[in-house]
C-alpha positions as CSV (number, residue, x, y, z in Angstrom):
1,M,314.7,93.2,194.6
2,K,317.1,96.2,195.0
3,I,317.5,97.2,198.6
4,A,319.2,100.2,200.1
5,L,320.6,99.8,203.7
6,L,321.1,103.2,205.4
7,S,324.1,102.5,207.6
8,R,327.2,104.5,208.4
9,N,329.3,101.3,208.9
10,A,328.9,98.3,206.6
11,R,331.1,96.3,209.0
12,L,328.8,96.4,212.0
13,Y,327.2,93.1,212.9
14,S,323.6,94.2,212.2
15,S,324.6,95.7,208.8
16,R,326.6,92.6,207.8
17,R,323.8,90.2,208.8
18,L,321.1,92.2,206.9
19,V,323.3,92.2,203.7
20,E,324.0,88.5,204.1
21,A,320.3,87.6,204.6
22,A,319.2,89.7,201.6
23,Q,321.9,88.4,199.3
24,K,321.1,84.8,200.4
25,R,317.6,85.4,199.1
26,G,318.8,86.7,195.8
27,H,318.4,90.4,196.4
28,E,320.8,93.2,195.5
29,V,321.8,95.3,198.5
30,R,323.7,98.6,198.7
31,V,325.0,100.1,201.9
32,V,324.5,103.8,201.9
33,D,325.9,106.3,204.4
34,A,323.1,108.8,205.0
35,L,325.5,111.6,205.8
36,R,327.0,111.3,202.3
37,C,323.6,111.7,200.6
38,Y,322.4,115.0,199.3
39,M,319.0,115.8,197.9
40,N,317.2,117.7,195.2
41,I,313.8,118.5,196.6
42,S,311.4,119.3,193.8
43,S,307.6,118.9,193.4
44,N,307.9,116.9,190.2
45,N,311.1,114.8,190.5
46,P,312.6,114.3,193.9
47,V,316.2,113.0,193.5
48,L,318.7,111.6,195.9
49,H,322.5,111.8,195.2
50,Y,325.3,109.7,196.8
51,R,329.0,110.2,196.1
52,G,328.3,111.9,192.8
53,E,325.6,109.6,191.4
54,D,321.9,109.3,191.5
55,L,320.3,106.7,193.8
56,T,317.5,105.2,191.6
57,D,315.4,102.1,191.1
58,F,315.4,100.9,194.7
59,D,312.5,98.8,195.8
60,A,313.0,99.1,199.6
61,V,315.1,100.9,202.1
62,I,316.2,99.6,205.5
63,P,317.0,102.5,207.9
64,R,319.7,101.9,210.4
65,I,320.0,105.5,211.6
66,G,322.0,106.2,214.7
67,A,320.5,108.5,217.3
68,S,323.2,111.2,216.7
69,I,322.1,111.6,213.0
70,T,318.4,111.2,213.5
71,F,317.5,114.6,211.9
72,Y,319.6,114.2,208.7
73,G,319.1,110.5,208.5
74,T,315.3,110.7,208.6
75,A,315.4,113.5,206.0
76,V,317.2,111.1,203.7
77,L,314.7,108.3,204.5
78,R,311.9,110.8,203.8
79,Q,313.4,111.5,200.4
80,F,313.4,107.8,199.6
81,E,309.7,107.7,200.5
82,M,309.1,110.7,198.2
83,M,310.7,108.7,195.4
84,G,308.2,105.8,196.1
85,V,310.7,103.5,197.8
86,Y,309.2,101.2,200.5
87,P,310.7,101.9,204.0
88,L,311.1,99.1,206.5
89,N,310.3,101.7,209.1
90,E,308.7,105.0,208.0
91,S,310.6,108.2,208.7
92,V,307.8,109.7,210.8
93,A,307.7,106.6,213.0
94,V,311.5,106.7,213.4
95,T,311.3,110.3,214.5
96,R,308.4,109.6,216.8
97,S,310.3,106.8,218.6
98,R,313.5,108.8,218.9
99,D,311.7,111.5,221.0
100,K,311.7,109.7,224.3
101,L,309.3,112.0,226.0
102,R,306.9,112.1,223.1
103,S,307.0,108.2,222.9
104,L,306.1,107.9,226.6
105,Q,303.2,110.4,226.2
106,L,301.9,108.4,223.2
107,L,302.2,105.1,225.1
108,S,300.6,106.6,228.1
109,R,297.6,107.9,226.1
110,K,297.0,104.3,224.9
111,G,297.2,102.8,228.4
112,I,300.6,101.0,228.1
113,G,302.2,100.2,231.4
114,M,305.2,102.5,232.1
115,P,307.3,103.6,235.1
116,V,306.0,106.7,236.8
117,T,307.8,109.5,234.8
118,G,308.3,113.2,235.5
119,F,309.6,116.0,233.3
120,A,310.4,119.6,234.4
121,N,312.4,122.6,233.2
122,S,312.9,124.8,236.2
123,P,315.2,124.0,239.2
124,D,312.5,125.5,241.4
125,D,310.3,122.5,240.6
126,I,312.8,119.8,241.5
127,P,311.6,119.0,245.0
128,D,308.0,118.6,243.9
129,L,309.1,116.6,240.8
130,I,310.9,114.1,243.0
131,K,307.9,113.8,245.3
132,M,305.6,113.4,242.3
133,V,307.6,110.4,240.9
134,G,307.6,108.7,244.3
135,G,310.8,109.8,245.9
136,A,314.3,108.2,245.9
137,P,315.7,105.9,244.7
138,L,314.9,107.2,241.2
139,V,316.4,107.1,237.8
140,I,317.4,110.3,235.9
141,K,317.8,110.1,232.1
142,L,319.1,112.4,229.4
143,L,316.5,112.5,226.7
144,E,319.2,112.3,224.1
145,G,321.1,109.5,225.7
146,T,321.6,106.0,224.1
147,Q,323.0,102.7,225.1
148,G,322.7,103.5,228.8
149,I,324.8,106.7,228.5
150,G,323.3,109.6,230.5
151,V,321.3,107.3,232.8
152,V,321.9,107.9,236.6
153,L,320.5,106.1,239.6
154,A,320.0,108.5,242.5
155,E,319.6,106.5,245.7
156,T,318.7,109.5,248.0
157,R,316.6,112.7,247.6
158,K,319.7,114.8,248.1
159,A,321.6,112.9,245.4
160,A,318.6,113.2,243.0
161,E,318.4,117.0,243.6
162,S,322.1,117.4,242.9
163,V,322.1,115.4,239.7
164,I,319.0,117.1,238.3
165,E,320.3,120.5,239.2
166,A,323.6,119.6,237.4
167,F,321.8,118.4,234.2
168,L,319.4,121.4,234.1
169,G,322.4,123.7,234.7
170,L,323.9,122.4,231.5
171,N,320.5,123.0,229.7
172,A,320.1,119.3,229.2
173,N,316.6,117.8,228.7
174,I,316.0,115.1,231.3
175,M,313.2,112.9,232.6
176,V,312.9,111.4,236.0
177,Q,311.5,107.9,236.5
178,E,310.7,105.6,239.4
179,F,313.2,102.9,240.1
180,I,311.7,99.4,239.5
181,K,313.7,97.6,242.2
182,E,312.0,94.2,241.7
183,A,313.4,94.0,238.1
184,G,316.7,93.2,239.7
185,G,318.9,95.1,237.2
186,A,317.4,93.1,234.3
187,D,315.1,94.0,231.4
188,I,313.6,92.1,228.5
189,R,314.2,93.0,224.8
190,C,311.3,91.9,222.6
191,F,312.0,92.0,218.9
192,V,308.9,92.8,217.0
193,I,308.5,92.3,213.2
194,G,305.2,92.9,211.5
195,G,303.1,92.9,214.6
196,K,304.6,89.7,216.0
197,V,307.3,89.1,218.7
198,V,309.8,86.9,216.8
199,A,312.5,86.7,219.5
200,A,313.0,87.8,223.1
201,M,316.0,87.9,225.5
202,K,316.6,88.8,229.0
203,R,319.4,91.4,229.6
204,Q,321.0,91.3,233.0
205,G,323.2,94.1,234.2
206,A,326.8,93.4,235.3
207,E,327.3,93.0,239.1
208,G,326.7,96.4,240.8
209,E,325.3,97.9,237.6
210,F,321.6,98.8,237.4
211,R,321.7,99.4,233.7
212,S,321.2,96.2,231.7
213,N,322.6,97.4,228.3
214,L,324.9,95.0,226.6
215,H,327.2,97.9,225.8
216,R,327.6,98.4,229.6
217,G,328.8,94.9,230.2
218,G,325.4,93.2,230.6
219,S,324.7,89.6,229.5
220,A,321.9,88.2,227.4
221,S,320.0,85.0,227.7
222,L,316.9,83.3,226.3
223,I,313.6,84.1,228.1
224,K,310.1,82.8,227.9
225,L,307.7,85.7,227.6
226,R,304.4,86.0,229.6
227,P,301.3,86.6,227.5
228,E,300.9,90.2,228.8
229,E,304.5,90.9,228.0
230,R,304.1,89.7,224.4
231,Q,300.9,91.8,223.9
232,T,302.5,94.9,225.5
233,A,305.4,94.7,223.1
234,I,303.2,94.3,220.1
235,R,301.0,97.2,221.1
236,A,303.9,99.5,221.8
237,A,305.4,98.9,218.4
238,K,302.1,99.5,216.7
239,I,301.5,102.7,218.6
240,M,304.9,104.0,217.4
241,G,304.0,102.9,213.9
242,L,307.1,100.7,213.6
243,N,307.1,97.5,211.5
244,V,310.4,96.5,213.2
245,A,311.1,97.5,216.8
246,G,313.0,96.5,219.8
247,V,310.7,97.0,222.8
248,D,312.4,97.1,226.2
249,L,310.3,96.0,229.2
250,L,310.8,95.6,232.9
251,R,309.0,93.0,235.0
252,A,307.3,95.1,237.7
253,D,305.0,93.8,240.4
254,R,302.1,95.5,238.7
255,G,302.9,93.9,235.3
256,P,305.2,94.7,232.4
257,V,306.3,98.4,232.0
258,V,307.8,99.8,228.8
259,M,311.1,101.6,229.1
260,E,311.8,102.3,225.4
261,V,310.8,101.4,221.8
262,N,313.8,101.3,219.6
263,S,313.5,101.8,215.8
264,S,316.9,100.4,215.0
265,P,317.4,97.5,217.4
266,G,320.7,95.7,217.2
267,L,320.8,92.1,215.9
268,E,323.9,90.7,217.5
269,G,322.6,90.2,221.1
270,I,319.2,88.9,220.1
271,E,320.5,86.4,217.4
272,R,323.2,85.0,219.7
273,A,320.9,84.7,222.7
274,T,318.0,83.0,220.8
275,G,319.8,81.3,217.8
276,K,317.2,82.8,215.5
277,D,317.8,84.3,212.0
278,V,316.3,87.6,212.9
279,A,317.9,89.3,209.9
280,G,316.3,86.7,207.6
281,L,312.9,87.4,209.2
282,I,313.3,91.1,208.4
283,I,314.1,90.4,204.8
284,D,311.1,88.0,204.6
285,F,308.9,90.8,205.9
286,I,310.2,93.2,203.2
287,E,309.6,90.6,200.5
288,K,305.9,90.3,201.5
289,N,305.2,94.0,202.0
290,A,307.4,96.1,199.7
291,K,305.4,97.5,196.8
292,P,306.1,100.6,194.7
293,H,304.9,103.8,196.4
294,R,303.7,101.9,199.4
295,T,305.3,104.1,202.1
296,R,302.7,104.2,204.8
297,T,302.6,102.0,207.9
298,K,299.7,101.1,210.1
299,G,300.4,102.4,213.5
300,G,299.8,105.1,216.0
301,K,299.8,108.8,215.2
302,G,300.8,111.9,217.1
């Protein structure tokens, strides 16, 4: 099988592991920088060019598209789909999951547990927005933020008003969420492949840090999932239409609540915490499902 790996950096842990796992199983893998691709969009013969040559005869494509290049990266992925190449995650599902507000609206519509979340555009609505979410402390998030960047904990109403006013003054899109105190600065990353949770880890924030992201100094450890957590993760990935997803949960008193569904979850933390060959499981999934012109996934719509 000939596989394209859309990644801007072949030296990243996740990229290296996917290449290793595919080659170990006898597949040919090519790492392709999406930003160096250019496209000929025609009704009869869609073509994708890369560094002066045509990209042809691929059986599958693995998108590892960073948040900062979502627009162009998903356009390249869509071109692969038009050429009949099987995508590990479909372009529309990646786009859907990257829109944090849209994701939460879709999950809410299907009854998935989530933190109380508010969204507003006018500074005049800030006091009522804070009240609607449940008051301080609360979490304020940039919709375009990743890896914990642009996430602020406001411990008082005054602090919340100041932060929200500052973000809105910069024309930034934000959402405001209740602070799940009982989570204790920890979250759970569930790694879902093909409708099954294949690995899970607990991420604990560094001392004095409410964000649990490993990029912010958090630590990862093995965790045993509760049945409702496993089902919530599987349902969330399905609603997003993702074959492979990292579903981030918090343990709230009322049950698991979904914080985010990631379409390009990193492999380093989960493989080291669990000892599982997650990259190999991804390639196994592709082997079982990649067929010519099979570019649709079974998932949520919207």
